N, C-alpha and C positions, 0 to 999 in steps of 0.2 A: 583774237589771233594767237597762234602758237608763238613760242619764243623765237624760233628761227625765222618765222614770217615777219615778226616785228623788227628783228635785227635787219633783215633784208630791206624792209620798207624804210627804216631810218637811214640805212646806208645809201639807198638809192636817192632819197630826199637830199642827203648831204652832197651827193654827186651831181645834183641839179636836175634830176629827173622830175617830171611833173607828178603832182599828187595822184592823178588818175592812173598813170602808168605804174607808179611805185605800188599803189594799192593793188592793181591788177596782178603784178608780179608776185606780191606777197600772198595774195589769195591763191594763186596758182601753186606756190610752194606749199601752202597749207593744204590744198586739195591733194597734192602728191603725198604728203605725210598722212592724211586721212586715209588715202587709198592703201598705203603700206599697212596702217593699223587694221584696215578692213581685211586685207589679205592674211595678216597674222591671226586675226580672230577666226577667219574662215578656216585656216589651217588647224587651229586648235579645236574648232568645232568638228572637223572631219576626224581628228584623233579621238575626240570624245565619242563620236558615233561608232567608230570601230571598237572602242572599249566596251560600249553598251552592247554591241552585237556579240562580242566575245563573252560577256557576262550572261547574255541570254542563252547562248549555246551551253555554257557551263551549268546554268540553272536547269536546263532540260535534263542534263545528265544527273544532277542531284535529285530531281523529281523522280526519274526512273529508278535510281538507287533506293530512294525512300520507299517507293511503291514495292520494290522487290523485297526489301527488309520487312515491311509490313506484312506482305503475303507470307514470307517465311515464318515470321512470328505467329501469324494466325494458324499456319499449318502445324507448328509445334504445339501451340495451345490446344488445337483440336485433337492432336495425337495424345496429349496428356489427359484430356477429358475422356477420350476413348479408353485409355489405359486405366483410369480411375474407375470408370463404369464397369470395365471387365473384371476388375479385382473387387467388386462389390462396394465401391465407394460411395 
């Protein structure tokens, strides 16, 4: 049990509540805390998914830029070869 659930259980026992009812209440509190943690994790996961989607779109741009630069370099290299051949190289 989590700390808050244990405290609730012990307080209810001291107040004279039966063991079964105190345990049920403590478990309910623990489930609520687990649900909050699940919601936090789910929220963080959604944020990570959007970050990954953004990175994927940026990666596409980088790929296109790299392809363009490679094509431009190949064109320059081809022009240099043609110039060298024209000058008797």
